[in-house]
N, C-alpha and C positions, 0 to 999 in steps of 0.2 A: 324577659329580652332576648331571651337565644333564638325563641319562636315567634317574636317581633321582628328577628334579622331576616328569618327564613321564610318569613312571608315578604317583607319588604323583596329578597332577593331573587323570591318567584314572581312578582309581580314585575320586577324588573325586566324578567327574562321572557315574558309570556305577555308584555303588553305589544297590540296587534302594530304591523307595520302601517294600518291602513289610518293610522291615526295621524301618520305625517301628510303636510300637507305638498302640492309641489312646488316648487323652488319660482320668484318672479323672475322675468323676464328679465337678463342682463344687457346694459346696453351694449355691452361687448358680445352679444351674443350673435349677430350678424359676422362678424369680425373672422378670415380663416382659420382653421384649424393648424393647431402647430403639431410637426410632426409627432408620431405616436410616443419615442424617445423620450419626448421634453412634454406631452402633454400629462398634467397634473390630476387626478383623480378628482373629479365636482364633488364638492361640499355638501353634505348631508341636506337634505330639504328639510326646513323647520317645520317644526311638531304643533299641534295640536295639543298636547297636552301639555297646560302649566301648571305652577304648583299646588293652584285649589282644585283645579282634575285629580291630580296625581293624588295628594290627600283623599280626595273621594274613593278613588278607586282603592288605595290601600287599607279605608278603613272600613271600606265594603268588605272584601278580602281576609280580614281581619275579622269579621263578622263572623263571618263564614265560616273561618275555621275556629273559630269560638263557639260554636254550636248556635248560632243567632243568624241563621240561613233569611229569615223576611226580614234583616234589615238590613244585611250583605247584599241580597236581592234587589232593595229598594233603590241605595246606592249605585250599583250596579247599570240597571234599568237605568237610572238619572243619567248616568256620564253615557251610557249608547246614545239616549236622545240628547245630549250635546252637542255629542262630535258625528253623532251618524253612522255609525264604525255598525259594519254587520259580527263582528267577532264578538263585540260586548254584547248585544242584543243575543248572541247565540251563548253569550256565558250566562246571562241572566237568566235568559230558559232552561240554562244548564243546572243551576243553584236552586229552580225552581222544581224542577223535573228530580233532582235527588232529594227533596224535601217531601215531595209527593205531593207538591201544590200542583194539582195540573191547570186551576184557573189562574193561577199567577201565573203561570207557564205559557200559556194561551194568549194573556194580558203581553207580555211579552215578544210575542210569536206575531200578534198583532201589531204591534209598534213597529218592528220592525218590517216587516211587508208593506207596513205606510208609508215609514222611511223609505225602503227599498223596492220598490213595485217589481221590481227585473230580478230580484231574486230569487233563484230556485229551490238556494238550500233553506228561505225561510221558507217557501212554499211547502217543502216539503217536512219541515218541521210540523209547520199547522195541521200540514193529513193526517201527522203520526200522533199530532194531538190531539188534534177529533176524534182521531178510530179511538184511541186512549179513555176517553171521555166518554165514551159511546156517541157522540155527536154526530151519527152515521148520516144523517141529511144534509148537515152542512157541510160536509166534503164536497156535492156536486160540483162547486165555482173552483174550490182549489185544484179536483182534478182538470180541469179545464185549463184553467191557467198553468197548472203544469204540462202540460201537451202542449201550450201554446207558447211558453218559455222553450221547448223541448227544440235542437234542431232538425227539420226533416228527417235528415238519415239516423237518427237517434229516437226519431218518435216513436215508434214500431214496437225499438224494446221496453218504451216506458210503458207504452200500452201493454207488453203482457208480461212488466211486472208487478200490475197493480193488483192483482189476486192475495197478492204478499199481504200488500198494505193491512187488505182486511183477515187476515190471519184471525188475530185474536177479538175479531167484533161478536159480538155475542149474540146479535141476532142476522144469522146469515144469510135467509131470505130476504132481509131489507137491504141488505150489502147489497148483492145479486141485484137488486130492482135498483139502488142510488147507483150502482159503476155503469149500468144499462144506460140510465138516462142522464150521465155523464159522460158517455161514447157516442150520446145520438148522432155527431156531426162525422163521429169516426168510422159506428158502423156503416155509413153510407157511399164511403170515399174506395174508390179501385185501390188506392194504393194503403190502405189500410185497414179495410173491414176483414179481412179475413183474421190476422191476429184479435183486433177487435170483438169480435165474433167469439173467438177461442177464450179471451181471458173473461166475458160473459159465461160461458158454457164453461169455465172452472170454476167460475162463483158459484153457480146453479148446482154443480155438482158438489161444492163445502155445501150450499145450501139442503141435502140431501134430495135435490131435483133430478133424478137421474135424464127424468124424458128431457126433461130443458136443455139439460147437456148434450142430450145429441142431437135436438132442433137445433140447437147456437151451433153445434160442432159442423153440422151439416150446412150450414148458411155459408159458415165460412170455409169450409172447402168447395162449397160452389161459385165463391169470387175468387177462390185460386186453389187451384187442384194439386198444387206442388207445393204447398204450403204444408213444414211438416207439422204444425201444433195443433191443426184437426185431428190427422193420422195420432199425436200424440193421447190426444184426449181420447178418443176413439176405445186405443189402446187398454186405458185407464177403466171403461164403459164395456168392454167386451166383457159377456157372457152368452155360455148359449141361449138362452130366454132373449136376447138381443142381438138378434145376426148385423139390424144394422148398423151398430157399432162396430162389428168387424166388416161390415162394406164400406168404413172410412177408410181404414189400414190397407183394404185390397186394392181401392181406388189409388190413393196413394204412393205404391206400391209398384199397380201393370204402368205400363209405358212412361214411368218417370226416371231416366237415367240419373238420377241425383237421389236418388232414393239415400237416405240416413243409414246406415249399417245397423248402429243402436234401435232403430225403429224397425227394421228386418228382425234383427235378433229378440225385441221386445216380444215382439208376433211371435215368433218361433217359441219362446218362452210360456205364452199364451194356452197355442195348441199346444205344447208337453201337456201343463195343465188339464186341458180336456183332454189328454189321453189320444189323440188327433197328430199320433207320431211320424206318418210320414208323410205329411205334410209340415210340421215341425222339420225335420229332414230335408226335403225338400228346400226352405228357407234357409236353414245352416249349411247348403251347400255352392249357393247363392255366395251367401258371405264369403266364405270361404273361398269362393272362384275371383269373386270382387276384388277382394282385403285379405289375403292367403297371411299375412302378418296380424292377422286381427286375434290374438289368442285366447278370448275367452268361445268366439265359435268353435277353436278345434276341438277346442273342452267338451261342452255340450252335444257336438257332432258326435266327439268319442266316446262318453256317457250313452246318447241314444243309443248309436251303434251296440254297445254292450250289451244293452238291454235285448235290443233283438236280437243277438249274439250273432252280428255280422263281426266276426272276433277277428278277421285279417284288415278290414275297415278301420276298424275300433283301433286297433295296434298304433296304425296307421297315424289317424287322426289325434291320439293323445299323446304319442310320442312327439309328435309338430306342437302338440302346445306345448309340452315339457321344453322343448329348442328354443320354443317364444320366450317363454314366463322365466326360465333359469338365469338369461342374465338382465331381464330386468331388474329397473329397481326396485329391492326388496320393502312390502308392504302387508300390509294383515290379511288386505285380498288374494294378492300375487299368494302368498303362503297356504293361504287355505284351498285355491285352486289347486296349486302344486299337492297339496296332501291329499286331494277328490285325485286327482290324475294320477298317483302310487296308489291310491287304494283299488283306482279303476283295473288298473297293469296287473295289480298284484289280483285281481279276481280272474281278468285272462287269463292270467297266468295257472290260476288254480284249476279254470274251468279246462285245460290243457296236463292238469297233473304234474304240471312243473312247479311243482310246492318249495323246490330252492330259487325259481325265481320269483316265485310270488312272496317268501319271504325275505330275497333282497331288496325288494318291491318296496315293501313296508318297512323296511329299517330305514327309508331316505326318509320318513315322515317324521317331523320335528316339531308340527303345529300343536300346542297340547287340546288346542279343542276337538283335531283329530283323532287322538292317542286312543280314543276309546276304539273306534270305528278300525283303527290301525291292530289291538291287540285281541280284539272279536273275531277279527278274519286271523290273527294268527292262531288263536285257541279252533277258529274251524278247521285250519291246517292241521292241526295236533290229534283231533280229534276224528281225522279221517285216515289218519295214521295208526289210530287205537291207542289214541293219549286221552283217553275221556274225563278221568280226573284233575290231569293237568293239565288239559284243557281248560277247565271250571275256575281251576285254580290260580290261573293265568287272568280268567277275567275278574274274579274278587279280589286280588292284589291292587287291580284300577286305585289309586288315589282317589277320594270323594272331596272336590273341592269346593263344590254347590250342593244347595240342598238336595237337587232335584235327580245329582251323581246317583246315589243311591237306586231308585226307580229304575235309570239307564241301565247301570248294572243288571239288575234283575232280569229286566226284558233282554237283554243281549245273554244271560245263562241260559233262560228261558230257550230264547230263540236257538241257541246252539243246541240245547237237548231235545226238542223237536228234530231238527236239522238230523239230531243219529237216530230219532227214531225212539227216546225216551220217554215216553210220552207219562208215565206214572211219575215219573223225576218232575216231567217239568210242569203238569201241573200242581203237584204239592210244592211247588216253587213259586207259581204264579198265585196260585189259593195263600201263601205267604205275603207274597206282593199286595195284593190286592187288601187285606187285614191294613197293611203298612199304606199301602195308598189306595183309600177306597172310592174316589170320586174319579179316578185314571181310567179313562175308558178305554184306552190301548191294553191298558192291564186287564179289563172284563172281557173286552173280545179277543182277545188273544187263548184267556181262560175256556172262552166257550169253545173256539176252534180245538184246542187239546183234548176237552168232552168228548167232542165229536170224533176225535183221533182212538180214545176209549172206549165209542161203543155208548156214553154215557149221555145219552139224546135227550132222556129228560131237563139233566143237569144243563146242555148245551143250551136249549128254550129256555130255562130258568135264566141263564147266567144273560142271554142276549136277550131280555124282556126287559131283565132290570139295567143293561143298560141301555134300550131306549125310551125306559123313567128317567132315565139319570140324564141322556143328551137327546134328545129327542128327534136332531137333524145328523144323526151318527146313522149313515146311509150302507154304512158295511152291517151292520146290524141289522136291519130290513133285510139285505140282497143275502145275507147267509141266513139266517132264517127262512125265507120263503125258499132259499136253494133247497135246501134241505128235507123241508117239508116236501118238494115237485122228486126230489132223489128219491122219496120211498112212496111218493106216488099217493101220497095219502093229502087229507085238507087241502084240495088244488085249489080251489077257489080264492081259500086263504092266503095260500101261497102266494097265488097271483097278483093278489093285492098288496102283499105286503113288497115285493121285487117293484110294481108297479110305485109305488110309496119310495124308493129306494130313487128310482131313474126320475122323479122329481127335483131329487137335491143331486141328481149326476147322469143327468140325461144322455150323456155322450161316451159314459164309461162302455168299455165294448164286455166288460164280465160283469155285470146289472144285466146287458141285453142278454148276453149269452144265458144268463140265469130265466130270463123271459124266453128266451126260443122254448128252451129245456120245460118247462112249465106250459108250453103250449102246446107240446108236441106229447107229452100226459093225457094233456086235455084229449087228445085227438085233432086238435088243430095244427095238421102236418105241412099245408102251405104256406100260414102265417111263419110257424115255425122256420121255416125254409127261408121264407123272406129275411126275416130278423137276425139267422145264422148269416146270410151270405151278405148282408152289413154286417154285423160284427166281424167277423172274421178279415173281411175286406179295409176296418178299420184298425184290426189290431191280430194280425196272424199269430197262434198262440195255442198250443197242443191240449189244451184244456177242451177253448173252443172247437179247435180239428178232431176231438171226438166225438162230441156231441153234435156238430157239423154232421158229421161222417154217417153219424150215427142214423140222422134222419134222411139222408141221403140211401143208405143202407133199407131202409124200411120202405122206404117211397121203388125199390128196386132198380135206383142209380149204381150198382155194386162200383164199374168201374171208376166215376167221379168220390166213392164214399172212400175206396182205395190210395186213391190219388191225394185228398184231402188227410187221409193220413197217415200216409209216406213221407208228407210235406211236415206232418204235426210232429212225427216222430224225430225227424232231421234236428226240430230245431228242439226238443227236448227230449230225449230219448228215453229216460224213465218217469216220467209221467206217467203218475199213478193212475188218471181218469183214463188218460190217452189206452196203456198196457191192458189196463182192466177191463174197457169197451172191447180191446183186439180179439183177448183171449175168449170173454161172454161171446162173441158173433162167431168163436173158432173161423180166424180171418188170417192169411197169414202176408205180410208182407214184401 
């Protein structure tokens, strides 16, 4: 009885207001209005909810709650048909969906649309149910109806959201074709062509057709060069092997005074991923100039400047980020960003041998996910002060909240040992880690690099070949093995083949280009080697590349240019082993 009363009360509260009909015109309607203070509230309009209909709805809801959804659905749908009420049609559809009866839900929505053909909500329900039932080809007409029912100013947004509708469609290729068919009129319209072609492009991308997606994005941009959609799609398609995608972004950015900062930021991130740091820095400089209160731009720019050893500029950018982020509303993203900024500022202080300042920045980190990095930096500070055992213990004391934390701690400790040139201890620790985590490429790679430092070259080669077999696309392994062979001046054709394989996976990587230049030099192809080094050093001014670049220039009799390059490299990294060894071997004084 108690449950019946609960259902009764719920039903009374939930009955739709649409059941009420407007009151008939009163004979007194033409009379002048009474003053406000004397005017009585109008009587409630008469309702279409008579006793029989109320009983039918009550019985329907009771059946739904008593786990008889089919009966409840039939009663509620019958009431909806009698009243033509949208909320009752929606309730019937919801009951069917909750009981996983897609066909019944479709029947309710079709009846809803027939009764109220101008209802966008009914049409949207129909679209969602057709996709859920995988009846993709039947969505053409409802998509067209949705756009017809949309006000003109809302139509572009309605078109832009259509790809989300097909997110769970099993046949994405069919969905892309159906959407293009449904948008035929919109694709040709100057008002909606850009957004329509962008939506088609997104569907093609979801269908694993990047070529088709790129073609659609290009057509979209041709219709509206200032549209953000084609540029966003271009960012998602950007790849060194697809330069046309980057052109979409560049065309949007160039000469457009209303460039969205997020698109420029996305472009900068893509450039950083491709190791095109100078170009990324240029984009970030524009964002910080045009939007000086954009925190993320300062953080990324500062991190990049630190990586490029521009310490004063990096400090300015990072401090600017901290000033903008600290007063902001606390969020997980802001917390992570501040932790990254504090780590970078600590690293910057460490580079200046300001260990107390570095420790002060590390002490500000409260984000638990960044604590491993913070403790690792602390450990590095201790090690540089001759407290290696204490530093190792600091890393080992880190908690292991997730299964991968143990691996992260082992890698951090091994990195600390390598930093301190305790190569044998690092090798033994990595061997233990590889046994514990046998399928982790980074551990195998690190162990191989430490084996090289120990002079165990056959061991290094064995580990790298094992890594290539485990993960054939791990380009660092091809590059490391190829460079090692070139450095020892042995098996040079094989070395070149390995390095070229690495470039297939990372064609813009300046360090792999450095390896290729070095093997060409060893093969006696000095002119080709010089060209490669010029491009690599322009992309990434680095002490290691400077060492090789300078040696090629020196061997060609261009001694002044070689010394100039070496001086630049020495300023960037005065402790670089390759550079110092090259200068010493060639008996050059800087």
